[in-house]
PyMOL Python script that loads the backbone (N, CA, C, O; Angstrom):
from pymol import cmd

cmd.read_pdbstr("""\
ATOM      1  N   MET A   1       9.794  20.719  14.535  1.00  0.00           N
ATOM      2  CA  MET A   1      10.484  19.560  14.025  1.00  0.00           C
ATOM      3  C   MET A   1       9.561  18.348  13.972  1.00  0.00           C
ATOM      4  O   MET A   1       9.621  17.554  13.033  1.00  0.00           O
ATOM      5  N   VAL A   2       8.708  18.210  14.983  1.00  0.00           N
ATOM      6  CA  VAL A   2       7.769  17.094  15.010  1.00  0.00           C
ATOM      7  C   VAL A   2       6.768  17.226  13.862  1.00  0.00           C
ATOM      8  O   VAL A   2       6.367  16.229  13.262  1.00  0.00           O
ATOM      9  N   GLU A   3       6.369  18.455  13.564  1.00  0.00           N
ATOM     10  CA  GLU A   3       5.423  18.681  12.478  1.00  0.00           C
ATOM     11  C   GLU A   3       6.005  18.233  11.138  1.00  0.00           C
ATOM     12  O   GLU A   3       5.305  17.633  10.323  1.00  0.00           O
ATOM     13  N   PHE A   4       7.278  18.523  10.915  1.00  0.00           N
ATOM     14  CA  PHE A   4       7.936  18.116   9.673  1.00  0.00           C
ATOM     15  C   PHE A   4       8.006  16.595   9.574  1.00  0.00           C
ATOM     16  O   PHE A   4       7.768  16.033   8.505  1.00  0.00           O
ATOM     17  N   ALA A   5       8.329  15.932  10.670  1.00  0.00           N
ATOM     18  CA  ALA A   5       8.403  14.468  10.677  1.00  0.00           C
ATOM     19  C   ALA A   5       7.025  13.861  10.431  1.00  0.00           C
ATOM     20  O   ALA A   5       6.905  12.886   9.689  1.00  0.00           O
ATOM     21  N   ALA A   6       5.990  14.421  11.041  1.00  0.00           N
ATOM     22  CA  ALA A   6       4.633  13.904  10.851  1.00  0.00           C
ATOM     23  C   ALA A   6       4.166  14.121   9.418  1.00  0.00           C
ATOM     24  O   ALA A   6       3.530  13.242   8.838  1.00  0.00           O
ATOM     25  N   LEU A   7       4.466  15.261   8.848  1.00  0.00           N
ATOM     26  CA  LEU A   7       4.098  15.537   7.465  1.00  0.00           C
ATOM     27  C   LEU A   7       4.822  14.598   6.508  1.00  0.00           C
ATOM     28  O   LEU A   7       4.211  14.076   5.576  1.00  0.00           O
ATOM     29  N   THR A   8       6.107  14.380   6.725  1.00  0.00           N
ATOM     30  CA  THR A   8       6.884  13.480   5.881  1.00  0.00           C
ATOM     31  C   THR A   8       6.379  12.045   5.996  1.00  0.00           C
ATOM     32  O   THR A   8       6.243  11.351   4.988  1.00  0.00           O
ATOM     33  N   TYR A   9       6.103  11.602   7.210  1.00  0.00           N
ATOM     34  CA  TYR A   9       5.588  10.254   7.433  1.00  0.00           C
ATOM     35  C   TYR A   9       4.233  10.075   6.752  1.00  0.00           C
ATOM     36  O   TYR A   9       3.998   9.057   6.101  1.00  0.00           O
ATOM     37  N   GLY A  10       3.354  11.043   6.894  1.00  0.00           N
ATOM     38  CA  GLY A  10       2.036  10.974   6.275  1.00  0.00           C
ATOM     39  C   GLY A  10       2.105  10.961   4.765  1.00  0.00           C
ATOM     40  O   GLY A  10       1.368  10.221   4.114  1.00  0.00           O
ATOM     41  N   LEU A  11       2.977  11.767   4.206  1.00  0.00           N
ATOM     42  CA  LEU A  11       3.146  11.796   2.755  1.00  0.00           C
ATOM     43  C   LEU A  11       3.708  10.471   2.247  1.00  0.00           C
ATOM     44  O   LEU A  11       3.247   9.950   1.231  1.00  0.00           O
ATOM     45  N   LEU A  12       4.683   9.935   2.937  1.00  0.00           N
ATOM     46  CA  LEU A  12       5.273   8.659   2.551  1.00  0.00           C
ATOM     47  C   LEU A  12       4.239   7.535   2.642  1.00  0.00           C
ATOM     48  O   LEU A  12       4.162   6.690   1.750  1.00  0.00           O
ATOM     49  N   ALA A  13       3.457   7.522   3.700  1.00  0.00           N
ATOM     50  CA  ALA A  13       2.425   6.501   3.857  1.00  0.00           C
ATOM     51  C   ALA A  13       1.378   6.610   2.762  1.00  0.00           C
ATOM     52  O   ALA A  13       0.927   5.595   2.232  1.00  0.00           O
ATOM     53  N   SER A  14       0.992   7.813   2.423  1.00  0.00           N
ATOM     54  CA  SER A  14      -0.010   8.029   1.381  1.00  0.00           C
ATOM     55  C   SER A  14       0.476   7.541   0.029  1.00  0.00           C
ATOM     56  O   SER A  14      -0.267   6.879  -0.696  1.00  0.00           O
ATOM     57  N   VAL A  15       1.710   7.858  -0.319  1.00  0.00           N
ATOM     58  CA  VAL A  15       2.262   7.455  -1.612  1.00  0.00           C
ATOM     59  C   VAL A  15       2.405   5.936  -1.687  1.00  0.00           C
ATOM     60  O   VAL A  15       2.045   5.331  -2.697  1.00  0.00           O
ATOM     61  N   ILE A  16       2.919   5.324  -0.642  1.00  0.00           N
ATOM     62  CA  ILE A  16       3.133   3.874  -0.643  1.00  0.00           C
ATOM     63  C   ILE A  16       1.805   3.125  -0.716  1.00  0.00           C
ATOM     64  O   ILE A  16       1.660   2.190  -1.503  1.00  0.00           O
ATOM     65  N   LEU A  17       0.843   3.533   0.099  1.00  0.00           N
ATOM     66  CA  LEU A  17      -0.441   2.835   0.106  1.00  0.00           C
ATOM     67  C   LEU A  17      -1.224   3.036  -1.191  1.00  0.00           C
ATOM     68  O   LEU A  17      -1.886   2.108  -1.656  1.00  0.00           O
ATOM     69  N   SER A  18      -1.161   4.222  -1.780  1.00  0.00           N
ATOM     70  CA  SER A  18      -1.873   4.434  -3.040  1.00  0.00           C
ATOM     71  C   SER A  18      -1.219   3.657  -4.179  1.00  0.00           C
ATOM     72  O   SER A  18      -1.921   3.143  -5.050  1.00  0.00           O
ATOM     73  N   ALA A  19       0.102   3.562  -4.190  1.00  0.00           N
ATOM     74  CA  ALA A  19       0.780   2.777  -5.221  1.00  0.00           C
ATOM     75  C   ALA A  19       0.475   1.291  -5.070  1.00  0.00           C
ATOM     76  O   ALA A  19       0.275   0.594  -6.064  1.00  0.00           O
ATOM     77  N   ALA A  20       0.438   0.808  -3.843  1.00  0.00           N
ATOM     78  CA  ALA A  20       0.116  -0.606  -3.613  1.00  0.00           C
ATOM     79  C   ALA A  20      -1.327  -0.906  -4.013  1.00  0.00           C
ATOM     80  O   ALA A  20      -1.610  -1.960  -4.583  1.00  0.00           O
ATOM     81  N   GLN A  21      -2.226   0.009  -3.718  1.00  0.00           N
ATOM     82  CA  GLN A  21      -3.627  -0.186  -4.093  1.00  0.00           C
ATOM     83  C   GLN A  21      -3.791  -0.181  -5.616  1.00  0.00           C
ATOM     84  O   GLN A  21      -4.547  -0.983  -6.165  1.00  0.00           O
ATOM     85  N   ARG A  22      -3.084   0.721  -6.290  1.00  0.00           N
ATOM     86  CA  ARG A  22      -3.166   0.783  -7.753  1.00  0.00           C
ATOM     87  C   ARG A  22      -2.630  -0.493  -8.379  1.00  0.00           C
ATOM     88  O   ARG A  22      -3.217  -1.010  -9.330  1.00  0.00           O
ATOM     89  N   ASN A  23      -1.522  -1.010  -7.856  1.00  0.00           N
ATOM     90  CA  ASN A  23      -0.961  -2.249  -8.384  1.00  0.00           C
ATOM     91  C   ASN A  23      -1.893  -3.430  -8.138  1.00  0.00           C
ATOM     92  O   ASN A  23      -2.003  -4.325  -8.977  1.00  0.00           O
ATOM     93  N   SER A  24      -2.557  -3.432  -6.999  1.00  0.00           N
ATOM     94  CA  SER A  24      -3.490  -4.523  -6.707  1.00  0.00           C
ATOM     95  C   SER A  24      -4.698  -4.477  -7.638  1.00  0.00           C
ATOM     96  O   SER A  24      -5.157  -5.517  -8.111  1.00  0.00           O
ATOM     97  N   LYS A  25      -5.210  -3.286  -7.901  1.00  0.00           N
ATOM     98  CA  LYS A  25      -6.359  -3.153  -8.803  1.00  0.00           C
ATOM     99  C   LYS A  25      -6.004  -3.587 -10.224  1.00  0.00           C
ATOM    100  O   LYS A  25      -6.830  -4.168 -10.927  1.00  0.00           O
ATOM    101  N   MET A  26      -4.779  -3.302 -10.636  1.00  0.00           N
ATOM    102  CA  MET A  26      -4.350  -3.650 -11.991  1.00  0.00           C
ATOM    103  C   MET A  26      -3.773  -5.060 -12.066  1.00  0.00           C
ATOM    104  O   MET A  26      -3.347  -5.499 -13.134  1.00  0.00           O
ATOM    105  N   ALA A  27      -3.756  -5.761 -10.956  1.00  0.00           N
ATOM    106  CA  ALA A  27      -3.237  -7.133 -10.858  1.00  0.00           C
ATOM    107  C   ALA A  27      -1.794  -7.231 -11.350  1.00  0.00           C
ATOM    108  O   ALA A  27      -1.423  -8.148 -12.082  1.00  0.00           O
ATOM    109  N   ARG A  28      -0.998  -6.256 -10.922  1.00  0.00           N
ATOM    110  CA  ARG A  28       0.429  -6.261 -11.265  1.00  0.00           C
ATOM    111  C   ARG A  28       1.238  -6.527 -10.006  1.00  0.00           C
ATOM    112  O   ARG A  28       0.805  -6.187  -8.905  1.00  0.00           O
ATOM    113  N   PRO A  29       2.407  -7.131 -10.162  1.00  0.00           N
ATOM    114  CA  PRO A  29       3.255  -7.341  -8.971  1.00  0.00           C
ATOM    115  C   PRO A  29       3.854  -6.011  -8.502  1.00  0.00           C
ATOM    116  O   PRO A  29       4.084  -5.099  -9.297  1.00  0.00           O
ATOM    117  N   HIS A  30       4.096  -5.928  -7.212  1.00  0.00           N
ATOM    118  CA  HIS A  30       4.681  -4.716  -6.654  1.00  0.00           C
ATOM    119  C   HIS A  30       6.183  -4.690  -6.951  1.00  0.00           C
ATOM    120  O   HIS A  30       6.843  -5.727  -6.875  1.00  0.00           O
ATOM    121  N   PRO A  31       6.723  -3.529  -7.284  1.00  0.00           N
ATOM    122  CA  PRO A  31       8.173  -3.428  -7.450  1.00  0.00           C
ATOM    123  C   PRO A  31       8.886  -3.637  -6.108  1.00  0.00           C
ATOM    124  O   PRO A  31       8.324  -3.342  -5.053  1.00  0.00           O
ATOM    125  N   PRO A  32      10.112  -4.141  -6.150  1.00  0.00           N
ATOM    126  CA  PRO A  32      10.834  -4.397  -4.888  1.00  0.00           C
ATOM    127  C   PRO A  32      11.000  -3.151  -4.019  1.00  0.00           C
ATOM    128  O   PRO A  32      10.929  -3.249  -2.794  1.00  0.00           O
ATOM    129  N   LEU A  33      11.217  -1.988  -4.621  1.00  0.00           N
ATOM    130  CA  LEU A  33      11.386  -0.766  -3.836  1.00  0.00           C
ATOM    131  C   LEU A  33      10.118  -0.441  -3.055  1.00  0.00           C
ATOM    132  O   LEU A  33      10.192   0.003  -1.909  1.00  0.00           O
ATOM    133  N   LEU A  34       8.958  -0.658  -3.664  1.00  0.00           N
ATOM    134  CA  LEU A  34       7.697  -0.408  -2.976  1.00  0.00           C
ATOM    135  C   LEU A  34       7.542  -1.351  -1.781  1.00  0.00           C
ATOM    136  O   LEU A  34       7.081  -0.938  -0.717  1.00  0.00           O
ATOM    137  N   LEU A  35       7.920  -2.596  -1.956  1.00  0.00           N
ATOM    138  CA  LEU A  35       7.850  -3.546  -0.836  1.00  0.00           C
ATOM    139  C   LEU A  35       8.799  -3.142   0.294  1.00  0.00           C
ATOM    140  O   LEU A  35       8.425  -3.183   1.466  1.00  0.00           O
ATOM    141  N   TYR A  36      10.017  -2.757  -0.055  1.00  0.00           N
ATOM    142  CA  TYR A  36      10.985  -2.363   0.971  1.00  0.00           C
ATOM    143  C   TYR A  36      10.508  -1.127   1.730  1.00  0.00           C
ATOM    144  O   TYR A  36      10.624  -1.065   2.954  1.00  0.00           O
ATOM    145  N   LEU A  37       9.970  -0.142   1.006  1.00  0.00           N
ATOM    146  CA  LEU A  37       9.474   1.059   1.668  1.00  0.00           C
ATOM    147  C   LEU A  37       8.253   0.749   2.527  1.00  0.00           C
ATOM    148  O   LEU A  37       8.072   1.344   3.589  1.00  0.00           O
ATOM    149  N   GLY A  38       7.422  -0.173   2.075  1.00  0.00           N
ATOM    150  CA  GLY A  38       6.277  -0.582   2.876  1.00  0.00           C
ATOM    151  C   GLY A  38       6.707  -1.253   4.171  1.00  0.00           C
ATOM    152  O   GLY A  38       6.147  -0.983   5.234  1.00  0.00           O
ATOM    153  N   TYR A  39       7.701  -2.129   4.080  1.00  0.00           N
ATOM    154  CA  TYR A  39       8.217  -2.768   5.300  1.00  0.00           C
ATOM    155  C   TYR A  39       8.900  -1.750   6.212  1.00  0.00           C
ATOM    156  O   TYR A  39       8.808  -1.853   7.435  1.00  0.00           O
ATOM    157  N   LEU A  40       9.580  -0.774   5.627  1.00  0.00           N
ATOM    158  CA  LEU A  40      10.201   0.282   6.419  1.00  0.00           C
ATOM    159  C   LEU A  40       9.134   1.087   7.156  1.00  0.00           C
ATOM    160  O   LEU A  40       9.289   1.389   8.339  1.00  0.00           O
ATOM    161  N   LEU A  41       8.071   1.427   6.472  1.00  0.00           N
ATOM    162  CA  LEU A  41       6.977   2.169   7.092  1.00  0.00           C
ATOM    163  C   LEU A  41       6.320   1.360   8.208  1.00  0.00           C
ATOM    164  O   LEU A  41       5.989   1.901   9.263  1.00  0.00           O
ATOM    165  N   CYS A  42       6.137   0.080   7.973  1.00  0.00           N
ATOM    166  CA  CYS A  42       5.557  -0.799   8.999  1.00  0.00           C
ATOM    167  C   CYS A  42       6.481  -0.883  10.214  1.00  0.00           C
ATOM    168  O   CYS A  42       6.013  -0.838  11.351  1.00  0.00           O
ATOM    169  N   GLY A  43       7.765  -1.003   9.984  1.00  0.00           N
ATOM    170  CA  GLY A  43       8.730  -1.062  11.082  1.00  0.00           C
ATOM    171  C   GLY A  43       8.791   0.237  11.869  1.00  0.00           C
ATOM    172  O   GLY A  43       8.889   0.221  13.096  1.00  0.00           O
ATOM    173  N   LEU A  44       8.734   1.363  11.164  1.00  0.00           N
ATOM    174  CA  LEU A  44       8.727   2.649  11.857  1.00  0.00           C
ATOM    175  C   LEU A  44       7.475   2.812  12.710  1.00  0.00           C
ATOM    176  O   LEU A  44       7.538   3.332  13.823  1.00  0.00           O
ATOM    177  N   SER A  45       6.352   2.371  12.189  1.00  0.00           N
ATOM    178  CA  SER A  45       5.103   2.464  12.948  1.00  0.00           C
ATOM    179  C   SER A  45       5.165   1.588  14.198  1.00  0.00           C
ATOM    180  O   SER A  45       4.790   2.024  15.286  1.00  0.00           O
ATOM    181  N   ALA A  46       5.636   0.360  14.040  1.00  0.00           N
ATOM    182  CA  ALA A  46       5.735  -0.547  15.183  1.00  0.00           C
ATOM    183  C   ALA A  46       6.751  -0.027  16.202  1.00  0.00           C
ATOM    184  O   ALA A  46       6.505  -0.084  17.407  1.00  0.00           O
ATOM    185  N   GLY A  47       7.865   0.467  15.734  1.00  0.00           N
ATOM    186  CA  GLY A  47       8.877   1.009  16.643  1.00  0.00           C
ATOM    187  C   GLY A  47       8.386   2.222  17.400  1.00  0.00           C
ATOM    188  O   GLY A  47       8.652   2.363  18.593  1.00  0.00           O
ATOM    189  N   ALA A  48       7.676   3.096  16.720  1.00  0.00           N
ATOM    190  CA  ALA A  48       7.123   4.277  17.389  1.00  0.00           C
ATOM    191  C   ALA A  48       6.075   3.870  18.416  1.00  0.00           C
ATOM    192  O   ALA A  48       6.023   4.439  19.506  1.00  0.00           O
ATOM    193  N   ALA A  49       5.240   2.890  18.079  1.00  0.00           N
ATOM    194  CA  ALA A  49       4.218   2.425  19.024  1.00  0.00           C
ATOM    195  C   ALA A  49       4.861   1.809  20.258  1.00  0.00           C
ATOM    196  O   ALA A  49       4.432   2.075  21.380  1.00  0.00           O
ATOM    197  N   LEU A  50       5.880   0.994  20.060  1.00  0.00           N
ATOM    198  CA  LEU A  50       6.568   0.383  21.208  1.00  0.00           C
ATOM    199  C   LEU A  50       7.284   1.434  22.048  1.00  0.00           C
ATOM    200  O   LEU A  50       7.239   1.395  23.277  1.00  0.00           O
ATOM    201  N   GLY A  51       7.943   2.370  21.376  1.00  0.00           N
ATOM    202  CA  GLY A  51       8.656   3.419  22.099  1.00  0.00           C
ATOM    203  C   GLY A  51       7.723   4.305  22.907  1.00  0.00           C
ATOM    204  O   GLY A  51       8.007   4.626  24.061  1.00  0.00           O
ATOM    205  N   LEU A  52       6.615   4.697  22.303  1.00  0.00           N
ATOM    206  CA  LEU A  52       5.663   5.526  23.033  1.00  0.00           C
ATOM    207  C   LEU A  52       4.993   4.750  24.160  1.00  0.00           C
ATOM    208  O   LEU A  52       4.733   5.300  25.230  1.00  0.00           O
ATOM    209  N   GLY A  53       4.717   3.482  23.919  1.00  0.00           N
ATOM    210  CA  GLY A  53       4.152   2.653  24.981  1.00  0.00           C
ATOM    211  C   GLY A  53       5.104   2.519  26.154  1.00  0.00           C
ATOM    212  O   GLY A  53       4.680   2.556  27.309  1.00  0.00           O
ATOM    213  N   TYR A  54       6.380   2.363  25.866  1.00  0.00           N
ATOM    214  CA  TYR A  54       7.383   2.270  26.921  1.00  0.00           C
ATOM    215  C   TYR A  54       7.456   3.568  27.722  1.00  0.00           C
ATOM    216  O   TYR A  54       7.536   3.543  28.950  1.00  0.00           O
ATOM    217  N   ILE A  55       7.427   4.690  27.027  1.00  0.00           N
ATOM    218  CA  ILE A  55       7.475   5.983  27.712  1.00  0.00           C
ATOM    219  C   ILE A  55       6.262   6.156  28.614  1.00  0.00           C
ATOM    220  O   ILE A  55       6.388   6.603  29.754  1.00  0.00           O
ATOM    221  N   ILE A  56       5.095   5.802  28.106  1.00  0.00           N
ATOM    222  CA  ILE A  56       3.881   5.930  28.909  1.00  0.00           C
ATOM    223  C   ILE A  56       3.945   5.030  30.138  1.00  0.00           C
ATOM    224  O   ILE A  56       3.614   5.456  31.244  1.00  0.00           O
ATOM    225  N   LEU A  57       4.369   3.792  29.942  1.00  0.00           N
ATOM    226  CA  LEU A  57       4.432   2.864  31.075  1.00  0.00           C
ATOM    227  C   LEU A  57       5.435   3.307  32.125  1.00  0.00           C
ATOM    228  O   LEU A  57       5.157   3.201  33.319  1.00  0.00           O
ATOM    229  N   THR A  58       6.575   3.793  31.717  1.00  0.00           N
ATOM    230  CA  THR A  58       7.595   4.192  32.702  1.00  0.00           C
ATOM    231  C   THR A  58       7.221   5.483  33.416  1.00  0.00           C
ATOM    232  O   THR A  58       7.587   5.667  34.577  1.00  0.00           O
ATOM    233  N   ARG A  59       6.500   6.380  32.751  1.00  0.00           N
ATOM    234  CA  ARG A  59       6.162   7.645  33.409  1.00  0.00           C
ATOM    235  C   ARG A  59       4.966   7.526  34.324  1.00  0.00           C
ATOM    236  O   ARG A  59       4.948   8.133  35.395  1.00  0.00           O
ATOM    237  N   PHE A  60       3.964   6.756  33.929  1.00  0.00           N
ATOM    238  CA  PHE A  60       2.738   6.716  34.723  1.00  0.00           C
ATOM    239  C   PHE A  60       2.731   5.562  35.718  1.00  0.00           C
ATOM    240  O   PHE A  60       2.174   5.707  36.807  1.00  0.00           O
ATOM    241  N   ILE A  61       3.318   4.446  35.392  1.00  0.00           N
ATOM    242  CA  ILE A  61       3.345   3.320  36.313  1.00  0.00           C
ATOM    243  C   ILE A  61       4.532   3.445  37.263  1.00  0.00           C
ATOM    244  O   ILE A  61       4.480   2.950  38.389  1.00  0.00           O
ATOM    245  N   GLY A  62       5.583   4.091  36.822  1.00  0.00           N
ATOM    246  CA  GLY A  62       6.765   4.250  37.646  1.00  0.00           C
ATOM    247  C   GLY A  62       6.559   5.140  38.841  1.00  0.00           C
ATOM    248  O   GLY A  62       7.307   5.039  39.814  1.00  0.00           O
ATOM    249  N   HIS A  63       5.564   6.015  38.805  1.00  0.00           N
ATOM    250  CA  HIS A  63       5.338   6.942  39.927  1.00  0.00           C
ATOM    251  C   HIS A  63       4.419   6.382  40.916  1.00  0.00           C
ATOM    252  O   HIS A  63       4.122   7.030  41.920  1.00  0.00           O
TER     253      HIS A  63
END
""", "prot")
cmd.dss("prot")
cmd.show_as("cartoon", "prot")
cmd.util.cbc("prot")
cmd.orient("prot")
């Protein structure tokens, strides 16, 4: 299950970042859906980092 989530996350990140890079090279504005998905990806990354950091701190410092 973790493998499927990692593959989906990686594919989503690749598509969003390549579309944003293409729009920047062509000097076009980003569509709203691309911005929303980019913010969603950023939020998921930050949430996962905070969650994993919390787990690490509670397991290793708590003992």
